[in-house]
N, C-alpha and C positions, 0 to 999 in steps of 0.2 A: 476523458469522462470515464464514471465508476459505474457498476451497478450495485445498490445499496438495497439491504433490505432492513425495510420501516418498520418496527413493532411498536405498537402502542393501542390501548382499549379504546380510546378516546376518538371517533371519525374526523372530531373538528382539527385533535394534533396532528393526525395521521394528512389531512388535506392541509393544513396551513405548512407542517415540513416538507411535506412532499411538492408544493409550490417551488417553497427557497432552496430544496435541492435542486430540481428541475433548473430552476433559474441558474442553480450553478453549473449547468452543465451536467449533470448526472443523471441515471435512469433510477428508479425509485420503482420498488416491489413493495406491498403491504402484506402486516399478518396482524390480526389481532389479539394475539395472544402469545404465550411462549411455545404452549403445543404446536400451535400454528405455526411457528417461527421456526421451530428444528424440520418442522415438514416439508418449508419453504427451502429452507438450508440443504437439508438432503435430497431436494428435489430439484435444486436450479445450483446456478453458478452465481454469485456475488461476489464482490471485491469487500465488501464491510457491512457490518450489522448496526445499525441504531436504535435502540430500544429504550423507550419511556416504564417508568418501575412504577408509577404513582396508584395506578390502578386497583396493583393486588394481583393481576395475572401473570405477573412476571416476576421471579426472583432474580436479582442481580448474579447474586451468586450462582446460582445454577445454571442462569442462561452462559455468565463467562464461562464457565468451567465447562458446561456443555460444548459451548463452539470450541474450543481453545482443545479439547480432547476430540471431537468428530470434524472439526475443518481448522487444522492449524495452520497460521497464515491469516487469517481472516482476522480485521481489527474488530474490535467492539468498544461503539461507544453507548455509555449509559447515561441516561439522565432522568432526572429527577429532585424531590423536594429533602428526601432524608434516603440518601445513597453516597454517604461519605467515605463508603469504603468498605463497612461493616458488612461481612459476610462475604467477602469478595476474597474469590481463590490468591492464595500467596502467589507470588511473582508476574507483578502487574504489568509485564510484558504486551504489547498490542491490544491495550486495555486505556480506555479513555473516560473520564467522570464528571459529567456537568450538573451543577447543583442549581435546581429553579430558586426564582426566575432567572432568564437570560434572555440577550436577545438571538433571535432565530441565525443573524449573522456569527455570531461567536461559535453557534454549533455547526453553523458549515465551515468555519476555520478549524473547529477542531477535528472534525471529519476530514479536511483535508491534510492536515496535520497528522494524523495517526495513518492517511493512505500514507504519506509521503516515508514516513520512519517506517512500514512495513517493506518499503523498499519496491513495490510493485513487483513481490517476488511470483505472486502469482498469475498473473501475467506473462509475467516475463517467462516462466516456465513453461507457458502454454502459448507463446506469441506465435502467430500462423497468417495474419491478416483475416482474410473472409473465408480462408482454408477451414477453419475448426468453430466457427461462428455457429452458436447452436448449443439448445439446452434440454434437445432432445436426449431420453436415457442411453441410445445408441454412441450419440456424440460424446456423453459425458462420459461413457467407458471408455472411448477411445482417446479421450484427451488425458486420461487417468494412464492409460496404459502407455501413451507417448511420455508422458513426464515420467514413469518409472522405469522406462528401457532406454531414456535419453542419455542419462551417464554411461552405459555399458558402451560395450565393443561389437557385443553380439550380432551375427545377421539378421536381419528383418525381411520377412516377405511379405509385401503389400498388393492384398488383391482388391479390385474392384471394378464396379462399371467405369467405360470411356464418361470423363469428365467428371469425376466425383472428389478430382482431387487426393490424387495419388502421389503424385510428385510435389503436392503444397505437405504434406503429411510427413515425406521423407526430409524436407526441408525443416517440419517443424523438428523431428528427432535431431538432427544435424544441429540445429541452432539452439536445442536445449543440453546439449552435451559438451563433453570439455574440448572438441576437435572444432569450435564454433568459429575459431579464427583463422583455421585451414580451409583449402579448399570444399567447396562441394562441387561436384562436379555431373552433370548429368549425362550419359550415353543412350540414346536409342537405339535398342538391337534390333529394330525393323526396318532403321534408314538406311543400311548400305547395303550392297552388294555382298555376295558370298567373297568376294575376289580381292575385297577391303576392309572387307568387318573385320578380321583379325590384327590386320595394321593399325587401322583405329581404335582397338580396344587392347592390344597388347601393345603397339608399338612396333615399328621396324626402322632399319638403316636403308638409308640411299639407296635405292637398284634393287632390293630385298625382291620386289614386284616389278613386272613391267611399266606398270601406271605407275612407281614410284621417282618421281623426279627428286624430289627431297625425303628426308630424316620425317618418320613421325615420331613424337614422343609416348602416345597411346595413351587413354583414359585413366588407367593404372596410375602411369608415372604423373600425369597432371595433377591426380586426387591425392597424391602423396602425402601421409601427412593428415589425411582430411576425410571426405565420406565419398564413395563412389554409388550414385543411384543408375541402376540399370534396367531404363523403362524397357517393356513389352520384353522381359526376360525369356517369357516361353517360345519366342519366337527365332531364339538361336538356332543354328542348324546343329546336327551330331559333331562334327569335329571339333566345333566353338566350345561347346558343353563340356567337352573331353580337356580341350585344354584350359577353360576356367577354372575346372573343378579342381588341375593341377597346380594353378596358380591360387588359388583358396589354400589348396592343405599346408603349399609351401613357403606362400607367404611372399613370394619372388615370381615374378613373371620375366618371360624370356620373348624379347621382341623377335621378331620375324630377320632374319640374316644376322642374329646374333649368337654366339655360342655360350656366353655366359649369363646364367640368371641374375637379373638383377633387385636387390630387397627392394618390399614395397610397403607400406603401413597405410592400409586405407582400411574402413568400415564400410562394409558391402550390404547397402538395403537394395530391393530389387520390388519392379512391380510389373503385375500383369495384371490383362482381363480374366483370364482364364483360367479354371481350376486347375493347378498344375499337378494334383492328385489326380484326376483324371488325365491327364495327359502322361501323366509316369504309367499308368495301368495301361495305357494304348500303345505304350513303347516309343514314345516322342519326346521324352525328355528324361535323363539320367535320374534314375533314384537317390543315387548317393549323392548328386549335386542337388536335387530337391533339397534331401535333408540337411544339406550344409547351408540352403538358403534360407529353411525354413525353421530354423530356430527359434525364433517369435514370429508366429503369424499374427498380421492385423489385418483387417476386415474393414473397408472404407464403405459406409450405405448410402445406398442410392438416396437420391433425394426424397423419392417418392415413399421413401421409408422413414421420413423424418420432415413430414410437410408441415407439422408446427414451428418447423425451424425458418420458413420460409419467409414471414413477415421480417424478422431480425436481419437476413442476411439480404433481403430486396433493399429493405431501407439503406444498410452501411453499405453497400452496391451503387443508389444511388445518390450516397453524400458523395461519393469517392467521385463520380460519374461527371454530378453535377457540377462538383469544383472543376473537373477537366473540362467541363463546357462552356466554364464561364456562365455558370448559371446559380449562382448562390443560393438564390432565396427557394431553388427549388428542393424540395425538404420531405417528400411525403407521397401518398399514393390515396387515389379516391376509395371509397368503400368497396367500389363494384373493380375498380381495377386489382385491389387488393385479392375480392374472393374469386376474380377469375384467374390468379397465382397461386393459390392455395388450391384450387381445385383441378388443376392442371396437372399432367402425368409426368414432365419432366423426363421424357426418354433421354435427352443429354445430360441432365443431370445440372451440377451447380453450373458447367461452362455454360451449358443453355440459358439458365437461369442470367450469367451475368451477362451475355450477348441481347436478350430478351431488356435487360434495364440500361444495359448503353444506348439500346436504339431508343427507348421511351425518353431518356434524358434529353435526348436531341430531339427528338419530334414536339415533347411538351412545352406547351405554350404558357400554361398558368402556373400556380404557384404547388399545382400537385400533378402527378402523372395519373391520365385517365385512362379508362378502357380502351380509346381509340387511339392512343401510343401505344398500345402493345402489340406484338405481333399476330398476324393473325387467326393462328391456329390457336392462340390463346382467347381470342374474341368468338372465335367459334364453340369455344366448352359450353354445354348446356348443364343445368342441375339436373343429374341422374333421377329415376323414378324414383329410388329408395333413398334419395337425401331430402324428400317431400314430405311434411307432413298429413297426415290422416286427420285432416280439420274437423270430421262429421263424426270422430272418437276421443279425441281428447278437446280436455278445457283449455280458455287461453292463459289459466293459470299453468299450467302441465306446460304448455310449450314455452313459456315465459320463463319459467326455472332452467329447462334445458337449454334455451338459445344464451339465458346469463350465465351457465353453468360451462357451455361450450367457450363462449368468448374467454372467458375468463382464464380458462385451461388454456386455450390458444395461447392468450399474452403473457403465460406463465402467472399470472395473478398481478399484472400490470395495470392497477387501479386507475390511471389515468387513461392509457391506450383502449381500458376494456370501455371505460364511458364514451371514449369519442368514437369506437366502432359502434357501440350501442346507441350514439345519439342521446346521453342522457348525462345530469350531474352525475358530480363523483358521491355527494350527498344523496343524490336516488339511488344511485348504486349500491354503497353502504348498507341503504335500506333496506333494498331487495336479497344481498347477501345472508342478510339477520331474518328478512322473512322466510326464505326459504332455506335457512340451515345451512349455508354452504361454507365450504371451509377446504383450502388446499388439500390435497393428498399427494401420497409418495408417487 
C-alpha cells in the first residue's frame, strides 16, 4: 500500500479516483489545487502524486518540476485532455501521463507501474516497521536525519524516553546503510553485573574470570563488519567507560586474558534515556567518551509530543495483531475508542501503545475495537475542562468550522477518514471545506 496525494479541482473526480485507489489498497489524501498540493507534499509523507490538469488550477510542467526539485524520488502521474507533454520538464523519469478519456483501472495500473519503477527507494530508505510511522513534523525530521546519516560511519547518540523506539531507530540506521548485510548487535549496558560486563562487551578468554568456564567473543567481535548498538550507555561504570573509549579510539578490542588487541570494524550507535550532557557535568560520564559517541545527536520524540500520529500507529499495529490473533476482519477503531487513545498521555510511549492495541485485538468481538476493549487507564480518561467549548459564547458555525478543521488536520487531510470521523459523506465534507475556506497548511 502506498500513500498517494490526489490533486484535482473537481470534487467528483476526487471522490471517484479516491474510491478506485483505495480499492486497490492505497491510502489517499486530496488537494484541490497546485498551491495546496505543494503545501500537502511539504507537510506530509507521500509515495506518489496523481494530478488532474483540466481545471486550470494545475500547470503540469510547474507541478512536475516542483515535485522533482522539492521531493526527488516521488513519481508523478499527470492526467488530462490536453497534457501530451507540452510544457513538461525535460527528462521524464518518474513522470507518467494519461490522456483523457481513460478507465480508472488504467490510472491505477499506471500508478502502480510508476511506483514499481521508482523501486520503492523512498520507502526502502526509511523502512522501520511501526517505529517511524507518522507524519508529525518531529517524526519527519527524524526520518530525514536517519536517511542522511545512514550511509555514513559516524557514531550516533540516540536519546529518548523509555518506549519511544530508540533501538528501532538504530536498526533503521543500520538497515539504511552499507552494513545492512552485516550483523546488528544489541548490547544492553544495564543488563550485566560489573564482574561480567566487560567480558560480554569486549570478550574474554576461558578462565580470565573465575565465573568464565568458556571463552566469550564479546559484542564488539560479534558485530565485526556491522553495527553495535549500546543500549542504556549511560549506565556503564567508569572503568568500562575508559576501556570503551580506548576501543573506539584504536578501533581494536582487547579481550580479557589477552595480551594483543584485535582489530574490529564496527559502527557504534548508542542509546540513552538520560541526558548524557548532564551526566558529564555531574562527573558520572567521561566527557571525551561523550564527544566520541555524540558525533551525530538524534532525539526520538515522546508519543505525547506527536499525538497526531496515534491514529496511523494504532491502525498499523491493529492490523498486525489482528492477523496474529486470527481476526482478519478486525480493521479499525470506533470513534470513542480512537478519541480515548488520542487524549491519553502515553507515559510508556509507543511500547505502551503496542501493548494496549495487542490487548484490544485479543478482546475485541466485533469488526472494530471499542472503548471497552482498551485498558482501564484509557477508559478512565475524561475530557479536560479546557477542551470543552463555551457554547453560550460561540455560534454553531464557528464550532463546526473548528471541529472540521481539527479533524482534517489530525488525519493529514485524508478526506475519506475525516468524513468517517465526522459522520458525513465526502461530498458534504468538500462542501464544508469550500464553505469555511479551509486549506491544508505547512
